[in-house]
C-alpha positions in Angstrom: 18.1 13.6 2.0 18.2 11.6 -1.2 21.6 12.1 -2.6 22.9 10.8 -5.9 25.2 8.4 -4.3 22.7 7.1 -1.8 22.0 3.4 -2.2 18.7 1.9 -1.1 17.6 -1.7 -0.5 14.3 -3.3 -1.1 12.3 -3.8 2.1 9.2 -5.9 2.6 7.0 -2.8 2.6 8.4 -0.9 -0.4 9.5 -1.0 -4.0 12.3 1.1 -5.4 11.6 3.3 -8.3 14.7 4.9 -9.9 14.4 8.3 -11.6 17.1 10.5 -13.1 18.8 11.9 -10.1 17.2 10.3 -7.0 15.5 7.1 -5.8 11.9 7.2 -4.8 10.4 4.5 -2.6 6.9 3.2 -3.4 5.0 1.3 -0.8 3.5 -2.1 -1.4 1.4 -2.5 1.8 -1.9 -0.7 2.5 -2.7 0.5 6.0 -6.0 1.4 7.7 -5.1 5.1 7.5 -4.8 4.7 3.7 -8.2 3.1 3.5 -9.6 5.9 5.6 -8.3 8.4 3.1 -9.6 6.5 0.1 -13.0 5.6 1.4 -13.8 8.4 3.8 -14.8 5.8 6.4 -13.6 5.3 10.0 -10.5 3.6 11.2 -12.5 0.8 12.7 -14.2 0.1 9.3 -10.8 0.2 7.6 -9.4 -2.4 10.0 -12.6 -4.5 9.4 -12.2 -4.2 5.7 -8.6 -5.5 5.9 -9.8 -8.5 7.9 -12.5 -9.2 5.2 -9.9 -9.0 2.4 -7.6 -11.4 4.4 -10.5 -13.8 4.8 -11.4 -13.5 1.1 -7.8 -14.2 0.1 -7.3 -17.0 2.7 -4.5 -15.1 4.4 -3.4 -15.7 8.0 -3.5 -13.0 10.6 0.3 -12.2 10.4 0.2 -11.8 6.6 -0.2 -8.3 5.0 -2.6 -6.9 2.4 -1.0 -5.3 -0.6 -2.3 -2.2 -2.4 -2.8 -4.4 -5.5 -4.9 -6.9 -3.5 -7.0 -4.1 -2.0 -7.6 -2.6 -5.4 -8.7 -5.9 -6.9 -11.0 -6.6 -4.0 -12.6 -3.1 -4.1 -12.7 -2.8 -7.9 -10.5 0.3 -8.0 -7.7 1.2 -10.3 -4.2 1.1 -8.8 -3.1 4.4 -10.3 -6.0 6.3 -8.7 -5.3 4.7 -5.3 -1.6 5.3 -5.4 -2.1 9.0 -6.3 -4.3 9.3 -3.1 -2.0 7.7 -0.7 1.6 8.1 -2.0 
């Protein structure tokens, strides 16, 4: 699926990480399902937590929460979180 000649573009939800023979996409956005995996809590709690983070960061409803923002809010290390969800 990921050929050597394949070109990828940066989207709003992902970063491109280039390795020797292929391109790997890394997400920037965290979703309720990811929070469920990390915390072991319900989907409803995960959506509530995203709303609390948005309120804490003074974001509007249409704005997204990044993995970095989630980690800073929860006091977690980004490497640990990314290894769980990516």
